[in-house]
N, C-alpha and C positions, 0 to 999 in steps of 0.2 A: 869245582867238582868235577867227575869225569866225566867220561862218555859215556852216558846213556845208551848203551849197546842191548840188555839185556831184556827180554822182556817183562810186559808190566806180572804176569799172575805168579814168575817162579822171584823180582823185587816183591812182590807182596808175600813170596810165602817165606822167604829173609827174612823179613819185618818183621813179623808175628812170634815166628818161629826165636827169631834175636828177640823180644821182647820175652816173648814166654821163656827162655833163659836169665834175663836177667831180670826176670819179677824173685827168681826163687831169690828168698829174704835169709843170705845162708847168717848175718849173725844172732837172729832168734832163733834156729833153727842149732847151730854152734852151744849157743849161751842154754841151750835144753836141754842140746846132748852132754854137756856138761855138766845139766844141774842146777844152774847159776840163775837159774828162774828166766821169767817173762823177760825181753831185756826192754822192753816197749813201758815198762815200769821201771826200770834203772834209769837213772840219771836223769838224762835227757827224754828218752826214749827214743833216744833216735835209731834205727837197726843197721846202724854203722859200725868199723871199728874201734875209733874212736871212744864213743858209745861203751861197747865192749870193755876194750882197757879200767872203763870207770868201775867196774865188779873187782878191780884186783888180779884177775887172771891176765896173764900179756902170753901165754900158749891160743887164748881165744882168739882173745882180741887180731895175733898175729894168722891167723886161723881165716877169722871172717877179710882181714884183708888181702886177702893171698886168692879165694875163694869170693870174694867181691871184684877184684880184678881178674880172675879166670875168666868170670862171664859177659868179658868185654872182649878177650884175647879171643876164648874160644869162637863166639861170636863173629868174628872179621875174619876167622881163621876157615872158620866154616864153609862161612856166606863165600871165601875166597876161593877154597880150593872145588867147591862145589859149583860157583855160577858168575862168579867176575866181580873186579875192585870195585864198580858200580854197584852193586848188591853189598860187597864186606862192607863200602860208610855207610848203607843201609843201615844194615843188622847189629851194627857198632852203635848206630844212634837208637835203633832200638831198643837195644838192649840197655842203654842207658836209661830212656826213661820208662822200661820197664823196674829200675830200679828206683825212679827216683817215683814212680807210681804202679804199683804191685797190685795186680790183681786180685792176688792172695790174700791181702794184708787192707780192704777196701781202699787200694789206691797213697795208702800215706808209707813212704818208704824212703829210704836213705836222700842222700845228700848230692850224691854223685863221683867222690873223688879217684873213690878205688877204681871202680867199673871206667869216666874215666882216664886215668892213665891205664889202664890197660886195655883197651880199645887201642888205645895209639900208640905203645909200644907191638899194636901185633898191625896196626895202620904203616906205622914206621919208626922200625926201633931206636932210628935215630932222633926221635920228636920225643917217644914215650921215655927217652932214655934219660931225653933232658930235662923234663918236665916232673919223673920223678928225681933225677940229683937240685933242681931247682927248689921241691918241696921239702926235700930231708938238709939242704942248707938253710932254707930259713926256719924249718918246726927247729931246729937244735938249735938254731941264732935268735931265735925268741919264744919258742915253748907254747904257743901256740899253733893248736892245728889248723883250728878256721883259718887265720893269717896267713901259713904254708899256702895251704889248698886254696885261697886267693888268688894269690902271684901269684901259684903255677898253672891256673886256669887263664890269666890275664896274660902269661907269657908262651900261650901256644902258640897266637898269630905270627909273634916273631919272631920263634925256633923255625915254623913253618914259612914263613918270609926269607929266616934266612937257611935253612938247608934244603928246600924242593924246590920244587915249579910252583908253590903254590896253589894244588887242588885239593887238599883237606884244609883251605881255610873257612870257606862257606860253616863245616860241620864244626872247626874249634870257636866260630864267632858263635853261634850255636848254643853248643857247652858249654862257651864259656859265660852267655846267658844266664841259660837256666841254672848254674852253680853257684851265681852272685841274688840269682832269685832264691832259692834254696836256703841260702846261708843268706836271709835277709837281718833274721832272730842275734845269728851274730854279729853282722858287721853292726848292730846299734848298741851290742855287747863290748863290743870293741871301743868304739866313741865313745861307752861310756867306766870304758875299763873294769869292766866284770869280766871279760869270758874267761874261761876254766882254762889253765896252763896241762899241758898233757901230764897223764902219769895224773891230775888230779882226782880223785871222785868227788864226783856229784851229791850234793845228797838231795 
């Protein structure tokens, strides 16, 4: 963790703004704007890019991926630029929570993978790049998005210990635990061998 030097008021403001930014349900907004229906009634009902891809619209899925990742990136960069490094980690964490539990959708959100990648790209581009590469390699080999996400999340601590002074370690561990919690149903399907592959529509 970085040294806490920012006032409690500014930290609270950073957290609130990060949460509100993270709460924007871009998957729902993108699919609605493109006439693809209510994303929550499609496939798994999740609001993330993987479920958007089940609509068959790759452009919508890509837009959702970039926008969800951008939430984490923007939250970190704004907090770092306007407040400090301690606020940056807090804002990134709050944006992640906002995506998982968005106030606009009754606190029923996504699984946080894109936002996780986006906030680490902003906190330390080396860690973010390694996480994205890990996700991509596992996804290409296994063709299962959830496995790629779980492996990438689990690898975060290793990349941080290897490439940095460890100040991001606590944050990475907390986020990884939350990602695994949000993927509990995926873990059951992986164990049963019924987890859908990337690009396959789910009835």
